C-alpha positions in Angstrom: -115.7 -65.1 38.2 -113.2 -67.5 39.4 -114.0 -69.7 42.5 -110.3 -70.3 43.3 -108.7 -68.0 45.9 -105.5 -66.8 44.3 -103.8 -63.6 45.8 -103.7 -60.5 43.5 -100.4 -60.3 42.2 -98.3 -57.7 40.2 -95.1 -58.4 38.4 -91.8 -57.7 39.9 -88.7 -56.7 38.2 -86.6 -56.2 41.3 -84.8 -58.6 43.9 -84.1 -62.2 44.0 -87.6 -63.0 42.9 -87.3 -61.1 39.6 -90.0 -62.2 37.3 -92.1 -63.9 40.2 -95.3 -62.2 41.3 -95.6 -60.1 44.3 -98.7 -59.8 46.4 -100.3 -56.3 47.2 -101.3 -56.2 50.8 -102.8 -52.7 50.2 -105.4 -54.1 47.9 -106.1 -57.7 48.9 -109.4 -59.6 49.3 -109.9 -61.6 52.6 -110.3 -64.7 50.5 -106.9 -64.0 49.0 -105.4 -63.3 52.4 -106.8 -66.6 54.0 -105.1 -68.5 51.1 -101.8 -66.6 51.4 -101.7 -67.1 55.2 -102.5 -70.8 54.9 -99.6 -71.2 52.4 -97.2 -69.2 54.6 -98.1 -71.0 57.9 -97.7 -74.4 56.1 -94.3 -73.5 54.8 -93.3 -72.1 58.2 -92.8 -68.4 56.8 -95.0 -67.0 59.4 -96.2 -68.2 62.8 -99.7 -69.2 63.5 -100.0 -66.5 66.0 -98.8 -63.8 63.6 -101.3 -65.2 60.9 -104.1 -65.1 63.4 -103.4 -61.5 64.2 -103.2 -60.5 60.6 -106.5 -62.2 60.0 -107.9 -60.3 63.0 -107.3 -57.2 61.1 -110.2 -58.0 58.8 -113.6 -57.2 60.2 -116.0 -59.9 61.0 -118.4 -58.5 58.6 -116.0 -58.6 55.8 -115.0 -62.2 56.5 -118.6 -63.2 56.6 -120.1 -61.0 53.8 -117.4 -59.4 51.7 -114.8 -62.0 51.1 -114.0 -60.6 47.5 -113.8 -56.9 48.5 -110.2 -55.7 48.7 -108.9 -54.3 52.0 -105.8 -52.5 52.8 -103.9 -54.5 55.4 -101.4 -51.7 56.1 -104.1 -49.0 57.1 -105.8 -51.8 59.4 -102.5 -52.6 61.1 -101.4 -49.0 61.5 -104.9 -48.3 63.0 -104.4 -51.1 65.5 -100.9 -49.9 66.3 -102.2 -46.3 66.8 -104.7 -47.5 69.3 -102.0 -49.1 71.3 -100.3 -45.7 71.2 -103.2 -44.1 72.5 -103.8 -46.4 75.3 -100.0 -45.9 76.3 -99.1 -49.6 75.2 -95.7 -49.2 73.5 -95.0 -53.0 73.3 -98.4 -53.4 71.6 -97.8 -50.7 69.2 -94.2 -52.1 68.6 -95.5 -55.6 67.9 -98.0 -54.3 65.3 -95.6 -52.2 63.6 -93.0 -55.1 63.3 -95.7 -57.3 62.1 -96.3 -54.8 59.3 -92.5 -54.8 58.4 -92.6 -58.5 58.3 -95.7 -58.4 56.0 -93.9 -56.0 53.8 -91.0 -58.6 53.5 -93.5 -61.4 52.8 -95.2 -59.3 50.3 -92.1 -58.7 48.4 -91.1 -62.3 48.5 -94.3 -64.3 48.9 -92.9 -67.6 47.8 -89.4 -67.2 49.5 -86.2 -66.2 48.3 -85.1 -67.7 45.0 -82.3 -70.1 45.1 -81.5 -69.8 41.4 -78.2 -68.1 40.4 
């Protein structure tokens, strides 16, 4: 078992990052997510506020006891957005759904857009 936290990746054959790995946010461990969010914040690809919100999707129990058990970030985000719908908070629901859209883009291009021609 490796001790370094590297995000689970799948090879991509599409888009500007063809040949570079993609991240699978529907199957990522909290340890991998922490590492990835750290990289994205340092490279200014995501705000610290958005990163904190994404980290908040993971349960405290998972963060404390199950760092290597994969979670589905999209299910968690949709659950939070649905809660905001339920309490009649359309702005909150919209924020979470837009965060999911941003996450989809970051998932597809985790290392930024390629500058190679």
